[in-house]
C-alpha positions as protocol buffer text, in pm:
chain_id: "A"
residue {
  index: 1
  type: MET
  ca { x: 13765 y: 2675 z: 12939 }
}
residue {
  index: 2
  type: SER
  ca { x: 14065 y: 2637 z: 12686 }
}
residue {
  index: 3
  type: LEU
  ca { x: 14093 y: 2381 z: 12406 }
}
residue {
  index: 4
  type: ASP
  ca { x: 14428 y: 2285 z: 12474 }
}
residue {
  index: 5
  type: GLY
  ca { x: 14522 y: 1920 z: 12381 }
}
residue {
  index: 6
  type: LYS
  ca { x: 14239 y: 1935 z: 12100 }
}
residue {
  index: 7
  type: VAL
  ca { x: 14304 y: 1887 z: 11743 }
}
residue {
  index: 8
  type: ALA
  ca { x: 14085 y: 2050 z: 11462 }
}
residue {
  index: 9
  type: ILE
  ca { x: 14047 y: 2036 z: 11113 }
}
residue {
  index: 10
  type: VAL
  ca { x: 13899 y: 2349 z: 10944 }
}
residue {
  index: 11
  type: THR
  ca { x: 13822 y: 2338 z: 10570 }
}
residue {
  index: 12
  type: GLY
  ca { x: 13853 y: 2631 z: 10337 }
}
residue {
  index: 13
  type: SER
  ca { x: 14061 y: 2796 z: 10591 }
}
residue {
  index: 14
  type: GLY
  ca { x: 14307 y: 2990 z: 10374 }
}
residue {
  index: 15
  type: ARG
  ca { x: 14163 y: 3305 z: 10412 }
}
residue {
  index: 16
  type: GLY
  ca { x: 13828 y: 3481 z: 10531 }
}
residue {
  index: 17
  type: LEU
  ca { x: 13603 y: 3330 z: 10762 }
}
residue {
  index: 18
  type: GLY
  ca { x: 13762 y: 2993 z: 10761 }
}
residue {
  index: 19
  type: LEU
  ca { x: 14112 y: 3158 z: 10842 }
}
residue {
  index: 20
  type: ALA
  ca { x: 13940 y: 3324 z: 11144 }
}
residue {
  index: 21
  type: TYR
  ca { x: 13790 y: 2990 z: 11269 }
}
residue {
  index: 22
  type: ALA
  ca { x: 14128 y: 2827 z: 11224 }
}
residue {
  index: 23
  type: GLN
  ca { x: 14295 y: 3129 z: 11414 }
}
residue {
  index: 24
  type: GLU
  ca { x: 14050 y: 3154 z: 11698 }
}
residue {
  index: 25
  type: LEU
  ca { x: 14086 y: 2751 z: 11744 }
}
residue {
  index: 26
  type: ALA
  ca { x: 14443 y: 2779 z: 11777 }
}
residue {
  index: 27
  type: ARG
  ca { x: 14457 y: 3078 z: 12026 }
}
residue {
  index: 28
  type: ARG
  ca { x: 14230 y: 2870 z: 12227 }
}
residue {
  index: 29
  type: GLY
  ca { x: 14499 y: 2602 z: 12242 }
}
residue {
  index: 30
  type: ALA
  ca { x: 14382 y: 2369 z: 11962 }
}
residue {
  index: 31
  type: SER
  ca { x: 14618 y: 2216 z: 11692 }
}
residue {
  index: 32
  type: VAL
  ca { x: 14490 y: 2302 z: 11372 }
}
residue {
  index: 33
  type: VAL
  ca { x: 14491 y: 2148 z: 11004 }
}
residue {
  index: 34
  type: VAL
  ca { x: 14446 y: 2422 z: 10763 }
}
residue {
  index: 35
  type: ASN
  ca { x: 14316 y: 2341 z: 10426 }
}
residue {
  index: 36
  type: ASP
  ca { x: 14265 y: 2539 z: 10122 }
}
residue {
  index: 37
  type: VAL
  ca { x: 14303 y: 2486 z: 9720 }
}
residue {
  index: 38
  type: ASP
  ca { x: 14540 y: 2792 z: 9717 }
}
residue {
  index: 39
  type: ALA
  ca { x: 14880 y: 2653 z: 9835 }
}
residue {
  index: 40
  type: ASP
  ca { x: 15015 y: 3026 z: 9903 }
}
residue {
  index: 41
  type: ALA
  ca { x: 14716 y: 3117 z: 10108 }
}
residue {
  index: 42
  type: THR
  ca { x: 14747 y: 2782 z: 10295 }
}
residue {
  index: 43
  type: ALA
  ca { x: 15099 y: 2838 z: 10386 }
}
residue {
  index: 44
  type: ASP
  ca { x: 15053 y: 3203 z: 10517 }
}
residue {
  index: 45
  type: ALA
  ca { x: 14777 y: 3083 z: 10731 }
}
residue {
  index: 46
  type: VAL
  ca { x: 14996 y: 2830 z: 10875 }
}
residue {
  index: 47
  type: ALA
  ca { x: 15252 y: 3059 z: 10928 }
}
residue {
  index: 48
  type: ALA
  ca { x: 15027 y: 3330 z: 11082 }
}
residue {
  index: 49
  type: ILE
  ca { x: 14922 y: 3078 z: 11337 }
}
residue {
  index: 50
  type: GLN
  ca { x: 15255 y: 2956 z: 11403 }
}
residue {
  index: 51
  type: ALA
  ca { x: 15413 y: 3300 z: 11463 }
}
residue {
  index: 52
  type: SER
  ca { x: 15128 y: 3367 z: 11719 }
}
residue {
  index: 53
  type: GLY
  ca { x: 15263 y: 3064 z: 11899 }
}
residue {
  index: 54
  type: GLY
  ca { x: 15012 y: 2814 z: 11760 }
}
residue {
  index: 55
  type: ARG
  ca { x: 15052 y: 2465 z: 11603 }
}
residue {
  index: 56
  type: ALA
  ca { x: 14907 y: 2397 z: 11249 }
}
residue {
  index: 57
  type: VAL
  ca { x: 14979 y: 2207 z: 10937 }
}
residue {
  index: 58
  type: ALA
  ca { x: 14862 y: 2246 z: 10582 }
}
residue {
  index: 59
  type: VAL
  ca { x: 14658 y: 2028 z: 10355 }
}
residue {
  index: 60
  type: VAL
  ca { x: 14622 y: 2174 z: 9982 }
}
residue {
  index: 61
  type: ALA
  ca { x: 14357 y: 1981 z: 9834 }
}
residue {
  index: 62
  type: PRO
  ca { x: 13994 y: 2048 z: 9694 }
}
residue {
  index: 63
  type: VAL
  ca { x: 13720 y: 1945 z: 9926 }
}
residue {
  index: 64
  type: GLY
  ca { x: 13480 y: 1701 z: 9792 }
}
residue {
  index: 65
  type: PRO
  ca { x: 13624 y: 1363 z: 9691 }
}
residue {
  index: 66
  type: THR
  ca { x: 13670 y: 1115 z: 9962 }
}
residue {
  index: 67
  type: GLU
  ca { x: 14053 y: 1106 z: 9903 }
}
residue {
  index: 68
  type: THR
  ca { x: 14075 y: 1472 z: 10041 }
}
residue {
  index: 69
  type: ALA
  ca { x: 13880 y: 1363 z: 10359 }
}
residue {
  index: 70
  type: LYS
  ca { x: 14085 y: 1085 z: 10410 }
}
residue {
  index: 71
  type: GLN
  ca { x: 14405 y: 1303 z: 10378 }
}
residue {
  index: 72
  type: LEU
  ca { x: 14266 y: 1567 z: 10611 }
}
residue {
  index: 73
  type: VAL
  ca { x: 14196 y: 1339 z: 10884 }
}
residue {
  index: 74
  type: GLY
  ca { x: 14515 y: 1136 z: 10835 }
}
residue {
  index: 75
  type: ALA
  ca { x: 14724 y: 1468 z: 10859 }
}
residue {
  index: 76
  type: ALA
  ca { x: 14536 y: 1530 z: 11182 }
}
residue {
  index: 77
  type: VAL
  ca { x: 14645 y: 1186 z: 11328 }
}
residue {
  index: 78
  type: GLU
  ca { x: 14977 y: 1180 z: 11197 }
}
residue {
  index: 79
  type: HIS
  ca { x: 15094 y: 1518 z: 11300 }
}
residue {
  index: 80
  type: PHE
  ca { x: 14915 y: 1572 z: 11616 }
}
residue {
  index: 81
  type: GLY
  ca { x: 14795 y: 1243 z: 11734 }
}
residue {
  index: 82
  type: ARG
  ca { x: 14408 y: 1276 z: 11716 }
}
residue {
  index: 83
  type: LEU
  ca { x: 14084 y: 1457 z: 11602 }
}
residue {
  index: 84
  type: ASP
  ca { x: 13839 y: 1628 z: 11819 }
}
residue {
  index: 85
  type: ILE
  ca { x: 13691 y: 1905 z: 11600 }
}
residue {
  index: 86
  type: LEU
  ca { x: 13592 y: 1945 z: 11262 }
}
residue {
  index: 87
  type: VAL
  ca { x: 13469 y: 2268 z: 11090 }
}
residue {
  index: 88
  type: THR
  ca { x: 13362 y: 2203 z: 10737 }
}
residue {
  index: 89
  type: ASN
  ca { x: 13354 y: 2568 z: 10591 }
}
residue {
  index: 90
  type: ALA
  ca { x: 13498 y: 2510 z: 10221 }
}
residue {
  index: 91
  type: GLY
  ca { x: 13280 y: 2657 z: 9938 }
}
residue {
  index: 92
  type: VAL
  ca { x: 13247 y: 2801 z: 9602 }
}
residue {
  index: 93
  type: LEU
  ca { x: 12963 y: 3029 z: 9435 }
}
residue {
  index: 94
  type: ARG
  ca { x: 12863 y: 3012 z: 9095 }
}
residue {
  index: 95
  type: ASP
  ca { x: 12555 y: 3242 z: 9107 }
}
residue {
  index: 96
  type: THR
  ca { x: 12305 y: 3287 z: 8824 }
}
residue {
  index: 97
  type: VAL
  ca { x: 11948 y: 3262 z: 8776 }
}
residue {
  index: 98
  type: LEU
  ca { x: 11755 y: 2916 z: 8741 }
}
residue {
  index: 99
  type: TRP
  ca { x: 11727 y: 2918 z: 8354 }
}
residue {
  index: 100
  type: LYS
  ca { x: 12073 y: 3038 z: 8298 }
}
residue {
  index: 101
  type: MET
  ca { x: 12243 y: 2784 z: 8552 }
}
residue {
  index: 102
  type: THR
  ca { x: 12424 y: 2521 z: 8376 }
}
residue {
  index: 103
  type: ASP
  ca { x: 12490 y: 2156 z: 8494 }
}
residue {
  index: 104
  type: ASP
  ca { x: 12842 y: 2242 z: 8589 }
}
residue {
  index: 105
  type: ASP
  ca { x: 12747 y: 2561 z: 8783 }
}
residue {
  index: 106
  type: PHE
  ca { x: 12517 y: 2318 z: 8995 }
}
residue {
  index: 107
  type: ASP
  ca { x: 12732 y: 2033 z: 9028 }
}
residue {
  index: 108
  type: THR
  ca { x: 13019 y: 2252 z: 9125 }
}
residue {
  index: 109
  type: VAL
  ca { x: 12869 y: 2403 z: 9400 }
}
residue {
  index: 110
  type: VAL
  ca { x: 12685 y: 2103 z: 9524 }
}
residue {
  index: 111
  type: ASN
  ca { x: 13005 y: 1907 z: 9520 }
}
residue {
  index: 112
  type: VAL
  ca { x: 13209 y: 2123 z: 9738 }
}
residue {
  index: 113
  type: HIS
  ca { x: 12949 y: 2235 z: 9969 }
}
residue {
  index: 114
  type: LEU
  ca { x: 12721 y: 1952 z: 10019 }
}
residue {
  index: 115
  type: ARG
  ca { x: 12920 y: 1622 z: 9927 }
}
residue {
  index: 116
  type: GLY
  ca { x: 13245 y: 1786 z: 10052 }
}
residue {
  index: 117
  type: THR
  ca { x: 13065 y: 1825 z: 10391 }
}
residue {
  index: 118
  type: PHE
  ca { x: 12953 y: 1455 z: 10377 }
}
residue {
  index: 119
  type: THR
  ca { x: 13286 y: 1309 z: 10291 }
}
residue {
  index: 120
  type: THR
  ca { x: 13472 y: 1502 z: 10531 }
}
residue {
  index: 121
  type: VAL
  ca { x: 13239 y: 1436 z: 10812 }
}
residue {
  index: 122
  type: ARG
  ca { x: 13190 y: 1070 z: 10729 }
}
residue {
  index: 123
  type: GLU
  ca { x: 13586 y: 1029 z: 10740 }
}
residue {
  index: 124
  type: ALA
  ca { x: 13603 y: 1234 z: 11063 }
}
residue {
  index: 125
  type: VAL
  ca { x: 13312 y: 1057 z: 11246 }
}
residue {
  index: 126
  type: LEU
  ca { x: 13484 y: 731 z: 11157 }
}
residue {
  index: 127
  type: HIS
  ca { x: 13821 y: 816 z: 11336 }
}
residue {
  index: 128
  type: MET
  ca { x: 13619 y: 980 z: 11613 }
}
residue {
  index: 129
  type: ARG
  ca { x: 13386 y: 677 z: 11677 }
}
residue {
  index: 130
  type: GLN
  ca { x: 13670 y: 422 z: 11681 }
}
residue {
  index: 131
  type: ALA
  ca { x: 13863 y: 660 z: 11931 }
}
residue {
  index: 132
  type: GLY
  ca { x: 13570 y: 668 z: 12151 }
}
residue {
  index: 133
  type: GLU
  ca { x: 13659 y: 999 z: 12301 }
}
residue {
  index: 134
  type: GLY
  ca { x: 13347 y: 1169 z: 12146 }
}
residue {
  index: 135
  type: GLY
  ca { x: 13375 y: 1500 z: 11896 }
}
residue {
  index: 136
  type: ARG
  ca { x: 13247 y: 1823 z: 11750 }
}
residue {
  index: 137
  type: ILE
  ca { x: 13103 y: 1843 z: 11414 }
}
residue {
  index: 138
  type: ILE
  ca { x: 13058 y: 2209 z: 11292 }
}
residue {
  index: 139
  type: CYS
  ca { x: 12901 y: 2272 z: 10965 }
}
residue {
  index: 140
  type: ILE
  ca { x: 12887 y: 2616 z: 10805 }
}
residue {
  index: 141
  type: GLY
  ca { x: 12535 y: 2708 z: 10669 }
}
residue {
  index: 142
  type: SER
  ca { x: 12411 y: 3038 z: 10539 }
}
residue {
  index: 143
  type: PRO
  ca { x: 12094 y: 3233 z: 10553 }
}
residue {
  index: 144
  type: THR
  ca { x: 12033 y: 3144 z: 10192 }
}
residue {
  index: 145
  type: GLY
  ca { x: 11976 y: 2776 z: 10290 }
}
residue {
  index: 146
  type: GLN
  ca { x: 11730 y: 2912 z: 10551 }
}
residue {
  index: 147
  type: ARG
  ca { x: 11524 y: 3145 z: 10355 }
}
residue {
  index: 148
  type: GLY
  ca { x: 11660 y: 3136 z: 9980 }
}
residue {
  index: 149
  type: THR
  ca { x: 11829 y: 3408 z: 9759 }
}
residue {
  index: 150
  type: PHE
  ca { x: 11782 y: 3518 z: 9414 }
}
residue {
  index: 151
  type: GLY
  ca { x: 12046 y: 3387 z: 9181 }
}
residue {
  index: 152
  type: GLN
  ca { x: 12168 y: 3100 z: 9424 }
}
residue {
  index: 153
  type: THR
  ca { x: 11977 y: 2787 z: 9343 }
}
residue {
  index: 154
  type: ASN
  ca { x: 12274 y: 2570 z: 9377 }
}
residue {
  index: 155
  type: TYR
  ca { x: 12399 y: 2720 z: 9685 }
}
residue {
  index: 156
  type: ALA
  ca { x: 12063 y: 2725 z: 9856 }
}
residue {
  index: 157
  type: ALA
  ca { x: 12015 y: 2356 z: 9791 }
}
residue {
  index: 158
  type: ALA
  ca { x: 12351 y: 2262 z: 9915 }
}
residue {
  index: 159
  type: LYS
  ca { x: 12335 y: 2466 z: 10245 }
}
residue {
  index: 160
  type: ALA
  ca { x: 11962 y: 2368 z: 10300 }
}
residue {
  index: 161
  type: GLY
  ca { x: 12100 y: 2017 z: 10263 }
}
residue {
  index: 162
  type: ILE
  ca { x: 12379 y: 2051 z: 10510 }
}
residue {
  index: 163
  type: VAL
  ca { x: 12098 y: 2149 z: 10793 }
}
residue {
  index: 164
  type: GLY
  ca { x: 11932 y: 1854 z: 10684 }
}
residue {
  index: 165
  type: MET
  ca { x: 12241 y: 1627 z: 10730 }
}
residue {
  index: 166
  type: VAL
  ca { x: 12338 y: 1802 z: 11064 }
}
residue {
  index: 167
  type: ARG
  ca { x: 12013 y: 1721 z: 11212 }
}
residue {
  index: 168
  type: THR
  ca { x: 12033 y: 1358 z: 11115 }
}
residue {
  index: 169
  type: TRP
  ca { x: 12394 y: 1338 z: 11237 }
}
residue {
  index: 170
  type: ALA
  ca { x: 12268 y: 1488 z: 11569 }
}
residue {
  index: 171
  type: LEU
  ca { x: 12048 y: 1168 z: 11631 }
}
residue {
  index: 172
  type: GLU
  ca { x: 12312 y: 917 z: 11469 }
}
residue {
  index: 173
  type: LEU
  ca { x: 12627 y: 1038 z: 11678 }
}
residue {
  index: 174
  type: LYS
  ca { x: 12446 y: 1102 z: 12011 }
}
residue {
  index: 175
  type: ARG
  ca { x: 12553 y: 772 z: 12182 }
}
residue {
  index: 176
  type: ALA
  ca { x: 12919 y: 828 z: 12050 }
}
residue {
  index: 177
  type: GLY
  ca { x: 12934 y: 1154 z: 12226 }
}
residue {
  index: 178
  type: ILE
  ca { x: 12963 y: 1345 z: 11906 }
}
residue {
  index: 179
  type: THR
  ca { x: 12776 y: 1669 z: 11856 }
}
residue {
  index: 180
  type: ALA
  ca { x: 12665 y: 1813 z: 11545 }
}
residue {
  index: 181
  type: ASN
  ca { x: 12560 y: 2169 z: 11451 }
}
residue {
  index: 182
  type: THR
  ca { x: 12515 y: 2435 z: 11180 }
}
residue {
  index: 183
  type: VAL
  ca { x: 12672 y: 2775 z: 11223 }
}
residue {
  index: 184
  type: VAL
  ca { x: 12503 y: 3051 z: 10995 }
}
residue {
  index: 185
  type: PRO
  ca { x: 12753 y: 3324 z: 10977 }
}
residue {
  index: 186
  type: VAL
  ca { x: 12667 y: 3699 z: 10846 }
}
residue {
  index: 187
  type: ALA
  ca { x: 12989 y: 3860 z: 10815 }
}
residue {
  index: 188
  type: ALA
  ca { x: 13194 y: 4077 z: 10557 }
}
residue {
  index: 189
  type: THR
  ca { x: 13335 y: 3834 z: 10314 }
}
residue {
  index: 190
  type: ALA
  ca { x: 13457 y: 3851 z: 9968 }
}
residue {
  index: 191
  type: MET
  ca { x: 13089 y: 3761 z: 9864 }
}
residue {
  index: 192
  type: THR
  ca { x: 12918 y: 4043 z: 10079 }
}
residue {
  index: 193
  type: ALA
  ca { x: 13188 y: 4300 z: 9965 }
}
residue {
  index: 194
  type: THR
  ca { x: 13005 y: 4298 z: 9635 }
}
residue {
  index: 195
  type: VAL
  ca { x: 12664 y: 4355 z: 9762 }
}
residue {
  index: 196
  type: PRO
  ca { x: 12587 y: 4754 z: 9750 }
}
residue {
  index: 197
  type: TYR
  ca { x: 12360 y: 4722 z: 10063 }
}
residue {
  index: 198
  type: PHE
  ca { x: 12666 y: 4618 z: 10293 }
}
residue {
  index: 199
  type: ALA
  ca { x: 12925 y: 4877 z: 10124 }
}
residue {
  index: 200
  type: ALA
  ca { x: 12930 y: 5111 z: 10422 }
}
residue {
  index: 201
  type: ALA
  ca { x: 12999 y: 4822 z: 10668 }
}
residue {
  index: 202
  type: VAL
  ca { x: 13261 y: 4672 z: 10439 }
}
residue {
  index: 203
  type: GLN
  ca { x: 13443 y: 4976 z: 10363 }
}
residue {
  index: 204
  type: ALA
  ca { x: 13458 y: 5054 z: 10738 }
}
residue {
  index: 205
  type: GLU
  ca { x: 13618 y: 4713 z: 10801 }
}
residue {
  index: 206
  type: ALA
  ca { x: 13863 y: 4782 z: 10530 }
}
residue {
  index: 207
  type: ASN
  ca { x: 13946 y: 5141 z: 10669 }
}
residue {
  index: 208
  type: GLY
  ca { x: 14008 y: 4964 z: 11019 }
}
residue {
  index: 209
  type: GLU
  ca { x: 13718 y: 5148 z: 11161 }
}
residue {
  index: 210
  type: PRO
  ca { x: 13435 y: 5022 z: 11381 }
}
residue {
  index: 211
  type: MET
  ca { x: 13127 y: 4899 z: 11158 }
}
residue {
  index: 212
  type: PRO
  ca { x: 12826 y: 5123 z: 11243 }
}
residue {
  index: 213
  type: ALA
  ca { x: 12577 y: 5019 z: 11493 }
}
residue {
  index: 214
  type: PHE
  ca { x: 12314 y: 4967 z: 11232 }
}
residue {
  index: 215
  type: PHE
  ca { x: 12500 y: 4702 z: 11072 }
}
residue {
  index: 216
  type: ARG
  ca { x: 12645 y: 4511 z: 11381 }
}
residue {
  index: 217
  type: HIS
  ca { x: 12322 y: 4539 z: 11583 }
}
residue {
  index: 218
  type: ASP
  ca { x: 12007 y: 4589 z: 11366 }
}
residue {
  index: 219
  type: LEU
  ca { x: 12126 y: 4352 z: 11085 }
}
residue {
  index: 220
  type: GLY
  ca { x: 12362 y: 4132 z: 11278 }
}
residue {
  index: 221
  type: PHE
  ca { x: 12635 y: 4221 z: 11030 }
}
residue {
  index: 222
  type: GLY
  ca { x: 13011 y: 4199 z: 11149 }
}
residue {
  index: 223
  type: THR
  ca { x: 13340 y: 4080 z: 11099 }
}
residue {
  index: 224
  type: ALA
  ca { x: 13487 y: 3704 z: 11068 }
}
residue {
  index: 225
  type: ASP
  ca { x: 13624 y: 3733 z: 11422 }
}
residue {
  index: 226
  type: ASP
  ca { x: 13258 y: 3791 z: 11545 }
}
residue {
  index: 227
  type: VAL
  ca { x: 13178 y: 3439 z: 11431 }
}
residue {
  index: 228
  type: ALA
  ca { x: 13473 y: 3278 z: 11517 }
}
residue {
  index: 229
  type: GLY
  ca { x: 13405 y: 3271 z: 11907 }
}
residue {
  index: 230
  type: LEU
  ca { x: 13097 y: 3054 z: 11836 }
}
residue {
  index: 231
  type: ILE
  ca { x: 13304 y: 2801 z: 11639 }
}
residue {
  index: 232
  type: ALA
  ca { x: 13549 y: 2783 z: 11933 }
}
residue {
  index: 233
  type: PHE
  ca { x: 13280 y: 2738 z: 12186 }
}
residue {
  index: 234
  type: LEU
  ca { x: 13115 y: 2461 z: 12001 }
}
residue {
  index: 235
  type: GLY
  ca { x: 13429 y: 2270 z: 11968 }
}
residue {
  index: 236
  type: SER
  ca { x: 13475 y: 2309 z: 12347 }
}
residue {
  index: 237
  type: ASP
  ca { x: 13362 y: 2081 z: 12634 }
}
residue {
  index: 238
  type: ALA
  ca { x: 13140 y: 2373 z: 12736 }
}
residue {
  index: 239
  type: ALA
  ca { x: 12918 y: 2288 z: 12453 }
}
residue {
  index: 240
  type: ALA
  ca { x: 12879 y: 1909 z: 12518 }
}
residue {
  index: 241
  type: SER
  ca { x: 12510 y: 1923 z: 12533 }
}
residue {
  index: 242
  type: VAL
  ca { x: 12454 y: 2140 z: 12219 }
}
residue {
  index: 243
  type: THR
  ca { x: 12378 y: 1922 z: 11922 }
}
residue {
  index: 244
  type: GLY
  ca { x: 12153 y: 1945 z: 11631 }
}
residue {
  index: 245
  type: GLN
  ca { x: 12106 y: 2293 z: 11632 }
}
residue {
  index: 246
  type: VAL
  ca { x: 12136 y: 2601 z: 11369 }
}
residue {
  index: 247
  type: ILE
  ca { x: 12303 y: 2902 z: 11534 }
}
residue {
  index: 248
  type: GLY
  ca { x: 12313 y: 3229 z: 11347 }
}
residue {
  index: 249
  type: ILE
  ca { x: 12567 y: 3473 z: 11445 }
}
residue {
  index: 250
  type: GLY
  ca { x: 12697 y: 3801 z: 11307 }
}
residue {
  index: 251
  type: GLY
  ca { x: 12800 y: 4151 z: 11460 }
}
residue {
  index: 252
  type: ASP
  ca { x: 12640 y: 4187 z: 11815 }
}
residue {
  index: 253
  type: ARG
  ca { x: 12354 y: 3942 z: 11731 }
}
residue {
  index: 254
  type: MET
  ca { x: 12334 y: 3558 z: 11780 }
}
residue {
  index: 255
  type: GLN
  ca { x: 12032 y: 3363 z: 11693 }
}
residue {
  index: 256
  type: ILE
  ca { x: 11904 y: 2991 z: 11737 }
}
residue {
  index: 257
  type: TRP
  ca { x: 11693 y: 2927 z: 11436 }
}
residue {
  index: 258
  type: THR
  ca { x: 11365 y: 2694 z: 11477 }
}
residue {
  index: 259
  type: HIS
  ca { x: 11347 y: 2376 z: 11320 }
}
residue {
  index: 260
  type: PRO
  ca { x: 11053 y: 2363 z: 11032 }
}
residue {
  index: 261
  type: GLU
  ca { x: 10727 y: 2322 z: 11226 }
}
residue {
  index: 262
  type: ALA
  ca { x: 10399 y: 2313 z: 11039 }
}
residue {
  index: 263
  type: ALA
  ca { x: 10260 y: 2678 z: 11047 }
}
residue {
  index: 264
  type: LEU
  ca { x: 9888 y: 2556 z: 11017 }
}
residue {
  index: 265
  type: THR
  ca { x: 9712 y: 2232 z: 11067 }
}
residue {
  index: 266
  type: ALA
  ca { x: 9376 y: 2175 z: 10966 }
}
residue {
  index: 267
  type: TYR
  ca { x: 9126 y: 1871 z: 10891 }
}
residue {
  index: 268
  type: HIS
  ca { x: 8852 y: 1813 z: 10641 }
}
residue {
  index: 269
  type: GLU
  ca { x: 8668 y: 1474 z: 10688 }
}
residue {
  index: 270
  type: GLY
  ca { x: 8719 y: 1237 z: 10384 }
}
residue {
  index: 271
  type: GLY
  ca { x: 9034 y: 1435 z: 10288 }
}
residue {
  index: 272
  type: TRP
  ca { x: 9119 y: 1750 z: 10084 }
}
residue {
  index: 273
  type: SER
  ca { x: 8952 y: 1727 z: 9741 }
}
residue {
  index: 274
  type: TYR
  ca { x: 8995 y: 1994 z: 9493 }
}
residue {
  index: 275
  type: ASP
  ca { x: 8652 y: 2150 z: 9557 }
}
residue {
  index: 276
  type: ALA
  ca { x: 8710 y: 2140 z: 9932 }
}
residue {
  index: 277
  type: LEU
  ca { x: 9053 y: 2331 z: 9892 }
}
residue {
  index: 278
  type: VAL
  ca { x: 8901 y: 2595 z: 9646 }
}
residue {
  index: 279
  type: ARG
  ca { x: 8637 y: 2657 z: 9909 }
}
residue {
  index: 280
  type: ALA
  ca { x: 8858 y: 2656 z: 10218 }
}
residue {
  index: 281
  type: TRP
  ca { x: 9188 y: 2812 z: 10089 }
}
residue {
  index: 282
  type: PRO
  ca { x: 9097 y: 3192 z: 10116 }
}
residue {
  index: 283
  type: THR
  ca { x: 8978 y: 3169 z: 10467 }
}
residue {
  index: 284
  type: GLN
  ca { x: 9167 y: 2877 z: 10638 }
}
residue {
  index: 285
  type: PHE
  ca { x: 9511 y: 2858 z: 10464 }
}
residue {
  index: 286
  type: ALA
  ca { x: 9594 y: 3193 z: 10258 }
}
residue {
  index: 287
  type: GLY
  ca { x: 9682 y: 3362 z: 10584 }
}
residue {
  index: 288
  type: ALA
  ca { x: 9938 y: 3107 z: 10682 }
}
residue {
  index: 289
  type: LEU
  ca { x: 10151 y: 3130 z: 10380 }
}
residue {
  index: 290
  type: GLN
  ca { x: 10523 y: 3198 z: 10478 }
}
residue {
  index: 291
  type: SER
  ca { x: 10770 y: 3439 z: 10325 }
}
residue {
  index: 292
  type: VAL
  ca { x: 11072 y: 3364 z: 10130 }
}
residue {
  index: 293
  type: GLY
  ca { x: 11397 y: 3554 z: 10096 }
}
residue {
  index: 294
  type: GLU
  ca { x: 11579 y: 3778 z: 10351 }
}
residue {
  index: 295
  type: ARG
  ca { x: 11415 y: 4075 z: 10453 }
}
residue {
  index: 296
  type: PHE
  ca { x: 11647 y: 4374 z: 10507 }
}
residue {
  index: 297
  type: PRO
  ca { x: 11538 y: 4726 z: 10659 }
}
residue {
  index: 298
  type: GLU
  ca { x: 11557 y: 5015 z: 10446 }
}
residue {
  index: 299
  type: LEU
  ca { x: 11950 y: 5166 z: 10475 }
}
residue {
  index: 300
  type: PRO
  ca { x: 11965 y: 5492 z: 10664 }
}
residue {
  index: 301
  type: ALA
  ca { x: 12042 y: 5774 z: 10447 }
}
residue {
  index: 302
  type: GLU
  ca { x: 12401 y: 5799 z: 10536 }
}
residue {
  index: 303
  type: PHE
  ca { x: 12505 y: 5458 z: 10442 }
}
residue {
  index: 304
  type: LYS
  ca { x: 12313 y: 5465 z: 10099 }
}
residue {
  index: 305
  type: PRO
  ca { x: 12571 y: 5452 z: 9802 }
}
residue {
  index: 306
  type: ALA
  ca { x: 12611 y: 5731 z: 9599 }
}
residue {
  index: 307
  type: ALA
  ca { x: 12405 y: 5744 z: 9288 }
}
residue {
  index: 308
  type: SER
  ca { x: 12614 y: 5684 z: 8984 }
}
């Protein structure tokens, strides 16, 4: 099943994961609006897609403002006549611990990731609903938004917020035939390249070598191309019944994340007073507390970075 005749927008697609998504969508037949703030990277991405026989145009603008969202949708309609798929991938990082995070650190990340997703999806949906032919909304999440990561208050808030919006949109857009899903990629990127734990995998990719099975299978950590197939699938007619989901993918592994559910439910006649909680907590509730943060297995000896 191809994407012939479909038109897609991929934000933040000048390089990295976004570029892989745009190239895969074009490879499957979609025309693509490539977006980035780096004019040279955007031009290179468009040229690469065109050189491979695909169709693409560039929009160089920062995601977040409504004006950019209008520009992106306008470019899709002006150049290709329609809009079927939106992938919201653009993002920035400003990592630091809570007590050192500035207002600007927080606002910058939330503006691009969360507001940028909201404004771009809103504009795309306005067009899709008017066109009456359905559509596909694919928003990029993160394990950080699912479980938290040290030093990423702003990023965690934005990515968790995206998941909440997507679940809401799945309800609101169902009658219009528009699906909305979140993809949680785990792949070698500029961000993971700085993490010593992933050094062996990142180096293998840089050398053009296969990633070790420990990373691809045990960790579900792979390349950007490993994620791109899911993006194309969710953009296709084959995924018409898939909506409101959070789907993790990386390396050889794919996961469907659960939606939050109560881990324990207990009742106390008359309500849970302070005294009742003090008595009941150790035996009724303490065992149901949930973990936070990602949990990685110990690196095999051959992949541990050399001591400095």
